[in-house]
C-alpha positions in Angstrom: 257.6 158.6 -80.4 259.8 159.4 -77.6 261.8 157.5 -75.4 259.0 158.6 -71.8 259.3 154.4 -70.9 260.4 151.3 -71.8 257.3 151.1 -74.4 258.4 154.1 -76.3 262.8 153.0 -75.7 261.5 149.7 -77.1 259.8 150.7 -80.5 262.4 153.4 -80.5 265.2 151.2 -81.3 264.0 148.4 -82.4 261.5 150.2 -85.5 260.9 147.0 -87.2 258.8 145.8 -84.4 256.8 148.6 -85.7 253.9 146.8 -88.5 251.4 149.2 -89.4 251.7 153.1 -88.3 249.0 156.8 -88.6 249.3 159.5 -87.3 249.1 158.8 -83.9 249.3 155.3 -83.2 251.9 152.2 -84.0 250.8 149.0 -84.4 253.4 146.7 -83.1 253.3 142.9 -81.7 254.2 142.4 -77.5 257.4 141.6 -76.3 255.9 138.7 -73.8 253.5 136.8 -75.9 252.4 133.9 -73.5 253.5 131.9 -76.6 250.7 133.5 -78.3 251.9 134.4 -82.5 249.5 137.3 -83.1 249.4 139.5 -79.9 250.0 142.4 -80.9 249.7 146.1 -78.7 248.5 149.3 -79.9 250.1 151.9 -79.3 249.9 155.8 -78.7 253.0 158.3 -80.4 252.2 160.8 -77.7 253.3 159.9 -74.1 250.4 159.6 -72.8 249.9 157.6 -70.0 247.2 155.2 -70.5 244.2 155.1 -72.8 242.2 158.0 -70.5 244.6 160.2 -71.4 244.3 160.3 -74.7 242.7 163.1 -76.1 238.7 162.3 -77.3 239.7 164.2 -81.2 241.8 160.7 -81.3 239.2 158.2 -80.2 237.7 157.7 -83.9 241.0 157.3 -85.0 242.3 155.0 -83.0 238.6 153.3 -82.9 239.5 153.0 -86.9 242.8 151.1 -86.2 241.7 148.7 -83.6 239.2 147.3 -86.6 242.2 147.8 -88.8 244.4 144.7 -86.7 241.7 142.8 -85.5 240.4 142.7 -89.5 243.8 141.6 -90.3 244.7 139.3 -87.0 241.3 136.9 -87.8 242.1 136.9 -91.7 245.5 135.4 -91.5 244.5 133.1 -87.5 241.1 132.5 -88.0 240.5 133.7 -85.1 238.3 137.0 -82.9 240.7 139.6 -80.3 240.3 140.3 -77.1 241.5 143.9 -76.6 242.2 145.0 -72.6 243.7 147.5 -70.4 245.4 148.5 -68.0 244.6 151.2 -65.6 248.1 153.5 -65.5 248.5 154.3 -61.9 246.1 157.4 -60.5 247.1 158.7 -57.3 248.5 155.8 -55.1 246.0 153.1 -57.6 246.8 151.2 -60.2 244.8 149.9 -62.0 247.3 146.3 -63.7 249.8 148.2 -65.6 253.0 148.3 -64.9 254.9 150.9 -68.3 252.6 153.6 -68.0 252.6 154.6 -71.5 248.9 154.0 -74.0 248.0 150.8 -74.9 246.2 148.3 -76.0 246.6 144.7 -76.3 244.9 142.8 -79.0 245.0 139.0 -77.7 243.5 136.1 -80.8 241.6 133.6 -79.8 241.5 134.6 -75.6 239.0 135.9 -73.7 238.8 136.7 -70.1 236.4 139.1 -69.5 233.5 136.1 -68.0 236.3 135.8 -65.1 237.5 139.6 -64.2 234.6 140.0 -62.0 234.8 136.3 -59.4 238.3 137.8 -60.0 237.8 141.0 -59.1 234.8 139.9 -56.0 236.9 136.9 -54.9 239.9 139.9 -54.0 238.0 142.4 -52.1 239.8 142.1 -48.4 239.3 145.2 -47.5 236.2 147.5 -46.2 235.9 150.2 -48.8 237.3 149.0 -51.5 235.0 148.1 -54.8 234.6 147.8 -58.5 232.2 149.3 -60.8 231.4 147.8 -64.1 230.1 149.8 -66.8 229.2 148.7 -70.9 230.5 151.3 -73.1 231.0 152.0 -76.5 233.5 154.6 -76.9 237.0 155.3 -74.2 235.2 158.9 -73.1 234.5 156.7 -69.7 238.4 156.0 -69.5 239.2 160.2 -70.4 236.9 160.4 -67.2 238.1 158.5 -64.5 241.6 159.6 -65.6 241.1 163.5 -65.0 239.0 162.6 -61.5 242.2 161.7 -60.5 240.3 159.2 -57.7 240.4 156.2 -58.7 242.1 153.7 -61.7 240.5 150.8 -64.0 240.7 148.6 -66.6 239.0 148.5 -70.1 238.2 144.8 -71.6 236.3 143.7 -75.0 235.4 140.5 -75.3 236.3 138.8 -78.3 232.6 139.6 -79.8 233.1 142.9 -79.1 231.3 143.4 -75.1 233.3 146.3 -74.3 234.0 147.2 -71.0 235.4 149.4 -68.5 236.0 148.7 -64.3 236.9 151.3 -61.6 238.9 150.5 -59.3 239.5 152.2 -55.7 242.4 149.3 -55.0 245.4 148.5 -56.1 244.7 145.8 -58.8 248.6 143.2 -58.9 251.0 144.3 -62.4 249.8 143.0 -65.7 246.7 141.5 -63.8 244.9 140.9 -67.2 247.7 139.0 -68.6 247.7 137.1 -66.2 243.5 135.7 -66.4 245.4 135.3 -69.8 247.9 132.6 -68.8 246.0 130.9 -66.4 243.3 131.0 -69.2 246.1 129.1 -70.7 248.1 126.9 -68.2 250.8 128.8 -68.9 252.8 130.7 -65.9 254.6 132.6 -68.5 252.6 136.0 -67.8 255.3 138.6 -66.7 256.7 139.7 -70.2 260.0 140.7 -68.0 260.7 137.1 -67.0 259.3 135.4 -70.1 259.8 137.7 -73.0 259.5 135.4 -75.9 261.2 136.5 -78.6 260.9 133.2 -80.3 257.6 133.6 -81.1 257.1 137.1 -81.1 259.3 137.2 -84.4 256.6 134.9 -85.7 254.5 138.2 -85.1 256.6 139.8 -87.3 257.1 137.1 -90.1 253.7 136.4 -90.1 252.4 139.5 -90.1 254.6 142.1 -91.9 252.9 143.6 -95.3 249.6 142.1 -94.3 247.8 145.7 -92.5 
């Protein structure tokens, strides 16, 4: 991975955080665990700006990495995992992303998919704002939105396997889904820069090293 952004720089400098890798993807604990041991990221090795920027030929490999990661978390923590990605900046619209490098969040035991639509609906404060939620079974729709270069998106997959994409035509606050996760936990530690939670990250590395 090159130093295309802070994520690339962190994983290049701190390769001991990498728990698993394939030809095109890494798995590593996130900085900013929100005190959730086992909170991981699946990252592309290339400097793709989001999941929508990943070549379709890599979807099968990515799905296999997701399945492996969830199995490890289930085995070690006894919990199903939620999956999500904040969309990158597309034109002037951000889907909640703060670093434009393709990375899926994998979080044990916390599910915010049922809260998302209500939160988005409550946030519609300007005429013409819209979001469209669509059930998907692959990442192809993210590629279509990314390539159209009109809107951004968020991808969310529940702990019970329901995957949706939210197509948005307005700016979503940075780390939006992390905020929902933190709120559900009664925590204020959604901002990874302010709350790196390095101790929890260390426990994640210790617990999951060699388990993939």
